N, C-alpha and C positions, 0 to 999 in steps of 0.2 A: 567181392568185386562189384556185384550187381548193386548192393546197397550204396557203395561209393559212387557208382555211375548215376544212380537215381538221385543221390544227394547233389551231385554236380549239376544235373539237369534242372533240379528244383531251384537251386541257387541262380542258375542262368536265366530261368524264367522270371524270377523275381527282379533281377537286374534289368532284363529286357523290358519288363513291364514298367519299372520305375523310369527308365530312360525314355520310353514312349510317352509317358505322362508328362515328363519334364519338357518335352519338345512338342507338345500339342499346340497346333497352330489355330489361333482364333482369327477369323477374317472379319474385319470391322469396316463397315460401310460408312464413309464420311463425305461431307460436301467439300466444296472448294471455294470458300469465301474468306479472304484474309480480313482481319488478322487471326481469325479463329481456326480455320483449316487452310493450310497452304500446301498444295500438292508438291511443289518443288522442294525437295529435301525432307518431306514428311514433317513439316513444321506447323506452328500455330499454337495459340493459347489452349484451345480445346484438346489438341494432340498432346500437349504437355500434361493436361489433367488426366487423360487416359493412360499415358505412360506412367504417371505417378501411381495410379491405381494398380496397374499390372506389375509394378515393382514388388508389390506386396503379394502377388500371386505368381511366383516364378515358374510354376508348372505350365504356364501358358506363354506362347510367343505370339505377339500381335502383328498381324499383317494388315496394313491400311489399304483400302480400295476406295478410290475417289470416284464419285458419281453425282448426278443431279439428285436433288431432294425427292423428286417423284420416282426416280429409279431406286433410291434407297428404300422407299416405302414398298415398292413392288417386290424387291428382292427379299425383304424381311417377311413379307406376307406370303409370297408364292414362289420365290426363286430359291436357288441353291448356291448363289455366289457368295453370300455373307452369312455369318453366324450372329452378328451384332449390328444394329443400326444406331447411328448417333444423331443427336439433335432432333429427337422426336417429341412433339408436343402432346399433352394429355388428350386433346380433342382430335388427334389424328386417327384415321381409320386404320389402326394397326392391330394385327393379330399376333401379338407377341407380349412378352413380360417386361414391363417398364421398371427401370431402376428408380431409386430416389432422385429427386431433382438434382441436377449436376451443372448443366451449362447455363450461364447467366447472361442475359441481355438487358440493356437499358435503352428502351425505345424513347425517342424524343421527337419533337417537331423542331426543325431548324429553318430560320429565315435569314435573309441578308440584312444586316443591321441597318444599313442606310434606308431600307424600306420602312423602318419604324413600325413594324407590325406588332400589335398587341394581342398576344395569344396566352391567356392565363388559364383558360379552361377549354374543354373540348368544343363547347358550343361556339367559341370564338373562331373555330376553323371553318364554320359555315360561310359560304360565299367566296372562299379563297381557293385558288387553284393549287392542287396538292398532288405530289408524287410520292407514293408509298411502296413498300416492298410487297411482294406477292403473298397473299394470305393475311395481310394486316387486319382486315375486317373481322377475321375469325379469332384474333388474338387480343385486340385492344378494347374489348368491351362492347356492350349493347349500344351505348350512346354514340360511340365512334362509328359503329356499323350503320346506325340510322343516319348519321351525318353524311357518311360516304354515299349512302343510297340516294339521298336527296341532293347531293352536290354533283352537278354535271361536269365540274372541273376536277373531279377526283379520278385518279388512275393508279393502277398497280403495275409493278415491273419486276421481272424475274432476277435482275442483277442490280445490286445496290449502286454501282457506279452510274447506272442510268438515272436513278432518282437524283443523285448529286449533280450530274450534268444538266438535267432539266432545270434545277433550281439555279445553278450558276449561270446558265444561259438566259435566265429571265423568263423562260417558258412556263415555269411554275413558281408560285409564291413560296411554297413550303415543301421541304423534304421531310418525310417521316420514316424513321428507322433507327437502328442501333447507333448510339453516339460514337462508339468505339470504331465501328466500320467507317463512319463518316470521317473521323479524324485520320484513320489510316488512308482513306482515299485522298484526302487533302495532302498528306505527306508523301504519297507514293505514286499518284497518277499525274499524267501530263495534261494540263489544260491549256486553253487558249491564253497566250501571253497577256491579253488584255484583262483577264479575270484575276482578281486579287484573292488568293486562297489562304491568306493569313487567318489563323483561327479567330483573331480579334474582330474580324469583319463580319462575324455571324452572331446571331442571337439564338441561344438554345432555350427552348420552351419545355420545361419538365412537366409533363402531363400524366405520366404513368409510373407505377412502381416497377421494380425489377420483374422480368419474365424469366422463367426457368424451363428448360427442356431436359430430356432424359436420354439414357441409352435404352435400347429395346433388345431383348434376348429371345432367341428361339428356345434356349435351354433354361428352365426356371432355376435349376441348381446353380448355374453360373451366375444368374441374376442375384441369387441370395448371397453368393460369395462376394460379388462386387459390391452389393449394398453394405455388407459388413465392413468392407474396406472404406467405402465412401464415408460412412459414419465415423470411423476412426480418424480419417484424414480431416474431416470437418472439426472434430473435437480438438485435434492437436494443431490445427491451423495451417496444415500443409497446403490445402486447396486455396485458401485465402492468400497465402504467400505468392502463389503463381499469379493470381489476379493483380496483386499489389506490385509485383516485379514488373509487370507490363503496364503499370499505371492505368489500369482499367477502372472506369467509373462504375 
């Protein structure tokens, strides 16, 4: 009887342990800037990428926590609110384990076509009024950083829609930031009726290659598991299919 009871207890412990692992919750800190992260409905292109990764790791359940980029860095470095931080760049001051490159951006300069601005290289930006995203000088290279330092008409803004509005209103000549965020803003924001926001009314100046950011993990073993999946999904084309589905540049 004792042997049977011990056997039942042993089996129960195994089942309980397996069930616990299967329902382990991973709290993932994300921003809130469409079309990449959209808090309403837990949607967005980057959310889809993360979901695709964790489909291959069914022992984890992902819980998304939306917050500012600065809060994400604080929490992954010193807080207890999240286990994983998303959209972390290599030069960030982060005390965590970075995944392989995952999240893709295409930063460009955009101007109103009727202004006929010629911007074929970074030096052409000098002397023009520019609205860029916060942190652009740390990501777009030394030449751009020097240009921004010398250009008194250069400014950075925390929200992409601010840079778009500044250009549309004529207060800035050029908006610098991700082309996909710009297109999303044109399609989904309400602007002054006198402003023509048709895509054909803008000139896109392609000055930079793709920029990639990472997931950051407190647990190095989870990072290794995710990296393995990322590499598999890159090889079989699953990640590219998500970008293509959303017509991402």
